[in-house]
C-alpha positions as CSV (number, residue, x, y, z in Angstrom):
1,X,-28.4,29.0,-44.7
2,X,-29.3,28.2,-48.5
3,X,-28.9,24.4,-47.9
4,X,-31.5,24.9,-46.0
5,X,-33.6,27.2,-48.0
6,X,-33.3,25.0,-50.5
7,X,-35.6,22.6,-49.4
8,X,-38.0,24.7,-47.9
9,X,-37.9,26.1,-51.2
10,X,-38.6,23.0,-52.9
11,X,-41.3,21.8,-50.7
12,X,-43.6,24.9,-51.1
13,X,-43.5,24.2,-55.1
14,X,-44.0,20.6,-54.8
15,X,-46.4,20.7,-51.5
16,X,-49.2,22.0,-54.1
17,X,-49.1,19.0,-56.6
18,X,-48.8,16.3,-53.8
19,X,-51.4,17.7,-51.5
20,X,-54.1,17.4,-54.5
21,X,-52.9,14.0,-55.5
22,X,-53.7,13.0,-51.6
23,X,-56.7,15.3,-51.8
24,X,-59.6,12.2,-52.7
25,X,-57.8,9.9,-50.2
26,X,-58.2,12.5,-47.2
27,X,-61.5,13.1,-48.1
28,X,-62.4,9.5,-48.1
29,X,-60.6,8.9,-44.6
30,X,-62.0,11.6,-43.1
31,X,-65.6,10.9,-44.1
32,X,-65.3,7.4,-43.4
33,X,-63.6,8.3,-39.6
34,X,-65.9,11.2,-39.1
35,X,-68.8,11.6,-41.5
36,X,-67.4,15.0,-42.3
37,X,-64.6,17.4,-43.1
38,X,-63.3,20.2,-41.6
39,X,-61.1,23.2,-42.5
40,X,-59.6,23.1,-39.2
41,X,-59.0,19.4,-39.5
42,X,-57.5,19.8,-42.9
43,X,-55.3,22.7,-41.7
44,X,-53.7,20.0,-39.1
45,X,-53.0,17.3,-41.3
46,X,-51.8,19.3,-44.3
47,X,-49.2,21.0,-42.2
48,X,-47.8,17.7,-41.3
49,X,-48.1,16.6,-45.0
50,X,-45.4,20.6,-45.6
51,X,-43.7,19.1,-42.8
52,X,-42.6,15.8,-43.5
53,X,-42.1,17.1,-47.1
54,X,-39.8,20.0,-45.7
55,X,-37.9,17.4,-43.9
56,X,-37.4,14.5,-46.5
57,X,-36.2,16.9,-48.9
58,X,-34.1,18.7,-45.4
59,X,-32.2,15.3,-46.4
60,X,-31.7,14.4,-49.6
61,X,-31.3,17.8,-51.0
62,X,-29.5,19.4,-52.5
63,X,-28.7,16.7,-55.4
64,X,-25.7,16.5,-56.3
65,X,-24.1,16.1,-59.7
66,X,-23.7,11.6,-60.5
67,X,-20.2,12.1,-61.6
68,X,-19.2,14.3,-58.8
69,X,-20.2,11.8,-56.6
70,X,-18.5,8.6,-57.7
71,X,-15.8,10.8,-57.0
72,X,-15.6,11.0,-53.1
73,X,-13.7,9.7,-50.9
74,X,-14.8,10.9,-47.8
75,X,-16.7,9.1,-45.0
76,X,-19.7,7.1,-45.2
77,X,-20.6,6.6,-41.8
78,X,-19.5,7.1,-38.4
79,X,-21.3,5.0,-35.7
80,X,-19.3,5.7,-32.6
81,X,-21.8,8.1,-30.1
82,X,-21.2,11.4,-29.0
83,X,-18.8,12.5,-31.3
84,X,-21.1,15.4,-32.2
85,X,-20.7,16.4,-28.4
86,X,-16.8,15.7,-28.1
87,X,-16.4,17.8,-31.3
88,X,-18.8,20.7,-29.8
89,X,-16.4,20.6,-26.7
90,X,-12.9,20.4,-28.8
91,X,-13.8,22.7,-31.3
92,X,-16.4,25.3,-30.1
93,X,-14.3,27.3,-27.2
94,X,-17.2,26.7,-25.0
95,X,-15.9,26.5,-21.0
96,X,-19.1,26.2,-18.9
97,X,-18.0,28.0,-15.9
98,X,-17.0,30.9,-18.4
99,X,-20.2,32.9,-19.4
100,X,-18.1,35.1,-22.9
101,X,-17.7,31.6,-24.1
102,X,-21.2,31.0,-24.6
103,X,-22.6,33.3,-27.1
104,X,-20.0,31.5,-29.5
105,X,-20.0,28.1,-28.7
106,X,-23.6,28.5,-29.5
107,X,-23.2,30.5,-33.4
108,X,-20.6,27.5,-33.7
109,X,-21.1,24.9,-36.4
110,X,-20.7,22.0,-34.1
111,X,-23.5,23.4,-32.1
112,X,-25.6,24.1,-34.7
113,X,-25.8,20.9,-36.6
114,X,-26.9,19.1,-33.7
115,X,-29.4,22.0,-33.1
116,X,-30.8,22.2,-36.5
117,X,-31.2,18.0,-35.9
118,X,-33.1,18.2,-33.1
119,X,-35.0,20.9,-34.1
120,X,-36.2,18.8,-37.8
121,X,-38.1,16.2,-35.3
122,X,-39.8,18.7,-33.2
123,X,-42.7,19.4,-34.9
124,X,-42.8,15.3,-35.3
125,X,-43.3,14.6,-31.6
126,X,-46.0,17.2,-31.4
127,X,-48.0,16.1,-34.4
128,X,-47.7,12.0,-33.2
129,X,-49.2,13.3,-29.8
130,X,-51.1,16.1,-30.7
131,X,-53.1,14.9,-33.5
132,X,-52.5,11.1,-33.3
133,X,-52.7,11.1,-29.8
134,X,-49.6,8.9,-29.1
135,X,-47.9,8.4,-25.9
136,X,-44.1,9.0,-25.4
137,X,-43.1,5.5,-25.6
138,X,-44.5,5.2,-29.2
139,X,-43.2,8.7,-30.1
140,X,-40.2,7.6,-28.5
141,X,-39.6,4.7,-31.0
142,X,-41.5,6.6,-34.3
143,X,-39.2,9.2,-33.7
144,X,-36.2,6.9,-34.1
145,X,-38.1,5.0,-37.0
146,X,-38.1,8.3,-38.5
147,X,-34.1,9.3,-38.2
148,X,-33.5,5.7,-38.9
149,X,-35.6,6.2,-42.4
150,X,-33.6,9.4,-43.3
151,X,-30.4,7.8,-42.1
152,X,-30.3,4.8,-44.5
153,X,-31.6,7.3,-47.1
154,X,-28.4,8.3,-47.1
155,X,-26.7,6.0,-46.7
156,X,-28.1,3.9,-49.2
157,X,-26.7,7.1,-51.8
158,X,-30.7,8.2,-52.3
159,X,-31.5,4.7,-52.7
160,X,-28.7,3.4,-54.8
161,X,-29.6,6.1,-57.2
162,X,-25.7,7.1,-56.0
163,X,-23.1,4.7,-56.2
164,X,-21.9,6.3,-53.1
165,X,-23.1,8.5,-49.6
166,X,-23.3,11.4,-50.7
167,X,-24.1,12.6,-46.6
168,X,-23.2,11.2,-43.7
169,X,-24.3,8.1,-42.0
170,X,-24.4,9.2,-38.2
171,X,-25.2,7.4,-35.5
172,X,-25.3,11.0,-33.3
173,X,-28.1,11.8,-36.0
174,X,-30.4,9.1,-35.0
175,X,-29.4,9.8,-31.1
176,X,-30.6,13.8,-31.6
177,X,-33.5,13.7,-33.9
178,X,-34.7,10.6,-31.7
179,X,-34.5,13.1,-29.1
180,X,-35.9,16.1,-31.2
181,X,-39.0,13.9,-31.6
182,X,-39.5,12.8,-27.3
183,X,-39.2,16.9,-27.3
184,X,-41.8,18.1,-29.1
185,X,-43.8,15.6,-27.3
186,X,-43.4,17.3,-24.3
187,X,-43.5,20.5,-26.0
188,X,-46.9,20.2,-27.0
189,X,-48.9,21.8,-24.6
190,X,-47.4,25.0,-25.1
191,X,-46.9,24.4,-29.0
192,X,-50.7,23.2,-29.1
193,X,-52.5,26.5,-27.6
194,X,-51.6,27.6,-32.0
195,X,-54.0,24.7,-33.2
196,X,-57.6,23.7,-32.5
197,X,-58.5,22.2,-29.9
198,X,-58.4,18.0,-31.5
199,X,-61.5,17.1,-28.8
200,X,-63.7,19.9,-29.8
201,X,-62.7,19.4,-33.2
202,X,-63.7,15.8,-33.3
203,X,-66.6,16.6,-31.2
204,X,-67.8,19.2,-34.3
205,X,-66.7,16.6,-36.8
206,X,-69.0,14.3,-36.0
207,X,-72.0,17.1,-35.5
208,X,-71.3,17.7,-39.2
209,X,-71.6,14.2,-39.7
210,X,-74.9,13.7,-39.0
211,X,-75.7,15.5,-42.4
212,X,-74.6,14.6,-46.1
213,X,-72.6,17.4,-47.6
214,X,-72.7,18.5,-50.9
215,X,-69.1,17.6,-51.0
216,X,-69.6,14.1,-49.8
217,X,-72.3,13.5,-52.3
218,X,-69.5,14.8,-54.9
219,X,-67.0,12.1,-53.6
220,X,-69.0,9.2,-53.5
221,X,-70.3,10.2,-57.3
222,X,-66.4,10.8,-58.3
223,X,-65.3,7.3,-57.0
224,X,-68.5,5.6,-58.9
225,X,-69.0,7.3,-61.9
226,X,-65.3,9.1,-62.7
227,X,-62.9,6.1,-61.5
228,X,-65.5,2.5,-61.5
229,X,-67.8,3.2,-64.5
230,X,-64.6,4.7,-66.9
231,X,-63.9,1.4,-66.1
232,X,-66.4,-0.5,-66.1
233,X,-66.9,0.8,-68.7
234,X,-63.5,0.4,-70.9
235,X,-64.0,-3.0,-70.3
236,X,-67.7,-2.8,-71.5
237,X,-66.8,-1.5,-75.0
238,X,-63.6,-4.0,-75.4
239,X,-66.2,-6.7,-74.9
240,X,-68.9,-5.3,-77.4
241,X,-66.8,-3.3,-80.1
242,X,-63.6,-6.0,-79.8
243,X,-64.5,-9.0,-79.1
244,X,-68.5,-8.8,-80.5
245,X,-67.5,-6.3,-83.6
246,X,-70.3,-4.5,-82.5
247,X,-70.6,-0.7,-84.5
248,X,-69.5,2.1,-82.2
249,X,-73.1,3.2,-82.7
250,X,-74.2,0.3,-80.5
251,X,-71.4,0.5,-78.3
252,X,-71.1,3.6,-77.2
253,X,-74.8,4.0,-75.5
254,X,-75.4,0.1,-74.9
255,X,-72.3,0.4,-72.2
256,X,-73.7,3.5,-70.8
257,X,-76.5,1.4,-70.2
258,X,-74.8,-1.9,-68.7
259,X,-72.5,0.8,-66.8
260,X,-75.3,2.7,-65.0
261,X,-76.7,-1.0,-64.3
262,X,-74.0,-2.3,-62.9
263,X,-72.2,0.4,-61.2
264,X,-75.5,1.8,-59.7
265,X,-78.8,0.5,-60.3
266,X,-77.7,-3.5,-59.1
267,X,-75.6,-2.6,-56.1
268,X,-78.5,0.1,-54.8
269,X,-81.3,-2.4,-54.7
270,X,-80.3,-4.2,-51.5
271,X,-78.4,-1.9,-49.3
272,X,-79.7,1.5,-51.5
273,X,-75.6,2.5,-51.5
274,X,-72.3,1.8,-54.3
275,X,-69.6,2.0,-53.9
276,X,-68.5,4.9,-53.7
277,X,-71.4,6.1,-51.0
278,X,-70.5,2.6,-49.1
279,X,-66.7,4.9,-48.3
280,X,-68.1,7.9,-47.1
281,X,-70.4,6.5,-45.3
282,X,-73.4,7.3,-47.1
283,X,-76.8,5.4,-48.5
284,X,-80.0,6.4,-50.3
285,X,-83.2,5.7,-48.6
286,X,-86.8,5.9,-49.3
287,X,-88.5,8.5,-46.9
288,X,-90.0,7.3,-43.7
289,X,-93.7,7.6,-45.6
290,X,-92.9,5.4,-48.7
291,X,-91.4,1.6,-49.2
292,X,-89.9,-0.7,-51.4
293,X,-86.1,-1.2,-52.7
294,X,-87.6,-0.4,-55.6
295,X,-87.5,2.9,-55.3
296,X,-83.7,3.7,-54.8
297,X,-82.9,2.0,-58.0
298,X,-85.6,4.4,-59.6
299,X,-83.7,7.4,-58.4
300,X,-80.6,6.4,-59.5
301,X,-82.6,5.6,-63.1
302,X,-84.1,9.1,-62.8
303,X,-81.1,10.2,-62.9
304,X,-78.4,8.5,-65.2
305,X,-81.2,7.3,-67.7
306,X,-83.1,10.7,-67.9
307,X,-81.2,13.5,-66.1
308,X,-77.7,13.5,-67.8
309,X,-78.5,11.9,-71.2
310,X,-80.7,15.2,-71.2
311,X,-78.2,16.9,-70.4
312,X,-75.6,15.3,-73.4
313,X,-78.1,15.2,-76.0
314,X,-78.6,19.0,-75.7
315,X,-74.6,19.9,-75.4
316,X,-74.9,17.7,-78.3
317,X,-77.5,19.7,-80.7
318,X,-76.6,22.9,-79.6
319,X,-72.6,22.7,-80.8
320,X,-74.6,20.9,-84.3
321,X,-76.3,24.2,-84.5
322,X,-73.4,26.3,-83.3
323,X,-70.4,25.0,-85.7
324,X,-72.7,23.3,-88.5
325,X,-74.6,26.3,-89.8
326,X,-75.4,24.7,-93.5
327,X,-77.4,21.7,-92.1
328,X,-79.0,23.3,-89.5
329,X,-82.2,22.3,-89.7
330,X,-85.7,23.8,-87.6
331,X,-86.0,19.8,-86.7
332,X,-82.5,20.9,-84.8
333,X,-83.7,24.0,-83.6
334,X,-87.1,22.5,-81.9
335,X,-84.9,19.1,-81.0
336,X,-82.2,21.8,-79.0
337,X,-85.3,23.7,-77.4
338,X,-87.5,20.6,-76.0
339,X,-84.1,19.9,-74.8
340,X,-83.3,23.5,-73.2
341,X,-86.5,22.9,-70.9
342,X,-85.4,19.9,-69.5
343,X,-82.0,21.2,-68.8
344,X,-83.8,24.7,-67.6
345,X,-85.5,22.6,-64.6
346,X,-82.6,20.9,-63.4
347,X,-81.1,24.2,-63.5
348,X,-83.9,25.7,-61.7
349,X,-83.8,22.1,-58.7
350,X,-80.6,22.9,-58.8
351,X,-81.1,26.9,-57.3
352,X,-84.6,25.9,-55.2
353,X,-83.0,23.3,-53.9
354,X,-79.9,25.2,-52.8
355,X,-82.4,27.8,-51.6
356,X,-84.0,25.7,-49.1
357,X,-81.3,23.6,-47.6
358,X,-82.8,20.3,-48.4
359,X,-80.5,18.5,-50.4
360,X,-83.3,16.9,-52.6
361,X,-83.5,17.3,-56.1
362,X,-86.6,16.4,-58.6
363,X,-85.0,12.8,-58.6
364,X,-85.5,12.0,-55.1
365,X,-88.5,13.8,-55.2
366,X,-90.0,11.9,-57.5
367,X,-88.4,8.6,-55.9
368,X,-89.1,9.5,-52.7
369,X,-85.6,8.6,-52.1
370,X,-83.4,10.8,-48.8
371,X,-79.9,10.7,-48.6
372,X,-79.0,10.0,-45.0
373,X,-75.1,8.8,-42.9
374,X,-74.7,5.7,-41.6
375,X,-72.3,7.2,-38.9
376,X,-73.9,7.0,-35.7
377,X,-73.9,8.4,-32.6
378,X,-72.9,5.5,-30.9
379,X,-70.0,4.3,-33.7
380,X,-68.5,8.1,-33.3
381,X,-68.8,7.5,-29.4
382,X,-66.7,4.2,-30.0
383,X,-64.1,5.9,-31.8
């Protein structure tokens, strides 16, 4: 039993890190297709990820010592079909006409190992039919492909990390695993009772996708500012500091100004969408009564050339006043006070926006812009 508990325990430990690693790609895919993120869909997909992780660990764990594997002289592969069935009939004591032998036969190793192999891919067939909506032929081929991947992983000695296989490549495992996936396909009508209805989940996702949530906006901002902006600014700093020899006092603000222009303002001039916003299918546009493509770049300029610098300068001044007490002057206190007014204004604006649920902060109001979803009802029906 420990041979099965070790992979499960390992999967439980590894899963949170894997879930965090795929969180951003997962959100991007959901927003591109549905325009929204629902916890029901996240539950289904993350349980699928956890299952696949556990199944993989079942195949490779526990990992033996490399020296121990090098000394093995056991069989590397078994390519005669239905050897497991013959072994079961010969060693389990099973007699079809004698019910007293059935229970003992079900407890034998020659039955339990194929049974676990059947159960290993049963959830795979279920997920393929329930969520990915594959037909039985596709489930059959994909289950065989998954089983073949597992068996080749074993045959290669975990991709040649080990000098030889430490587990047997067995053609019967291919047959049983494939049958397990197909069985999961046919049991889906019963198993999916514990999961949310797929059609209703899609419908709810599309309906919510017509609104632009804060999480959706944050994903777009993270892609633009934390990923694209960081890369662009790194290149600009290398160009300005190393190539042109400019001082850090000039390079730092100049690279920030140029990065905002390249990542936010210029891409948004025509279509109102940066790369991040395009990925999650939202855009910034003037409100109905307003006109002019300049309003969208103005909105980004207000945010990144006014709001964020105020926060940055306020933090620097507060840190200076609190840490360098000997150098504190009345001018420092005046500057902190003025910047604090801007910070308090922004915080009050955030609270006001959250209270009224309109999603438009001061820079949207001043530029007369709004964020909208590009996932249209017509596209929803097509998908």
